[in-house]
N, C-alpha and C positions, 0 to 999 in steps of 0.2 A: 504494500500499499505505500503511496505516495502523499507527502504533506499536503500537496496540492489537491488532493481529492477529499481533504477533511475540511480545510480552511474555508468558511463559509456556509458551511452546511448547517441546516437548522438541527437543533437536538432536540428529541421528542421523550420525556420520561416514559416508564411503564404503564401508565394511566392514560397517555396519549396528549399530555399537556405540552407545550411547546415552552422550553426553558430559554431558547436563545439561539445563536449561532457559534460555530467554532471560531475562535480568534487566534488561537495559540494551541500549542501542545508541550507537553514535557517529557523530555526523555531521561533514561537513566544509562550509563555507560556500564557495561560486564565488565569484569575482572579482565586485566589484560593478560594474555597469554603469549609467554616468550618474548617476540618482538612485534609482536601486533597489540594495537588498542583494542579492547572488548568491543563487542557489538553494541550499537545503541538499542534500546528497548522502548517503547512507548508505553509510559506509565498514566498520563493523564492528558484530557482535555481541558482547556481553559474556554468556558463559554460565557457570552456577555448577553444580556435580555436587551440591550439598548443600542449597541453599536457595532458594526461590522469592521471597524478599523483597528490597527494593531494598537497595541499599549506601548510599543517601542521601549520594552523592558520597565517602564515606571512600575508595573505592579509588584516588581520584587523589592520596592523601597530602597534601593540602594543606588539608583541614578541620581547624579548630582546635577540635575537639568534646571532650566528656568523653573521656577515655583508656579509661575500661572500655566505653564504647558502641563506640569504634573496634576493640578487641580482639575485643568479642563480635562483631561485623560481619566483623571479619578471620577470625574462626574459621569462622562460619557459611559464608561464601564460600571458604574454603581451596580452593585448585588451581581456581578459576575462571581462565577463559580468554578472552583476546581473540582472536574469529575474524574474519579479514578478509571483506568481503561476497564478494569475488571468488571465496572457496571454495565458496559456497553454489550448489548446483546447482539447487535448487527450493524453494519454500514451499509445502507442502500444507497443508489446513485443520488438520490434527492433527500435524504436525512439520516442521522446517528439515531437509532433506536435504542434506549435503556432497557435493560431486563429487570433492573431492581432499582430502589429509590437511592439516589446518589448522596452521599452523606455531606454535611456542610463544611467545607474545608477553606480556610481562609487563603487568598492569593499571597498575601504577605504574612509571614511566620509572627512577627509583633503584632498583628492583630489579634484578638479573641476569636475563637469560633461563632460564626453567628453575627459578628461584628459588621454592621453595614460600612461598605468602603465609598461612603458618598451620601449626601443629603437628597431627601425628596425620592420620589417614585416614578 
């Protein structure tokens, strides 16, 4: 599967409710073997209910960019979710379908679980 096949796809939960669109993904690198880097494993989707644009790394909380841009991106992606790949039942050409309810995982580890990343709805 290619990253371009996932980006911008709607994500639908097990009950058929639309959660948003895939705006980014997270990978984990497997252990290094001899002189080869470990393979990349897809571990999570970042799903935004309000925007289709990239977060440009601002969701990690370590970007030292202009504060006004950080606030705008935070607002555009308010209530975005990190959805573990294990929750995905299948990827159709027109949507990612979840098989189970996805847990609430903060995009920025400094935020509490369930804490909203932006004001308003």
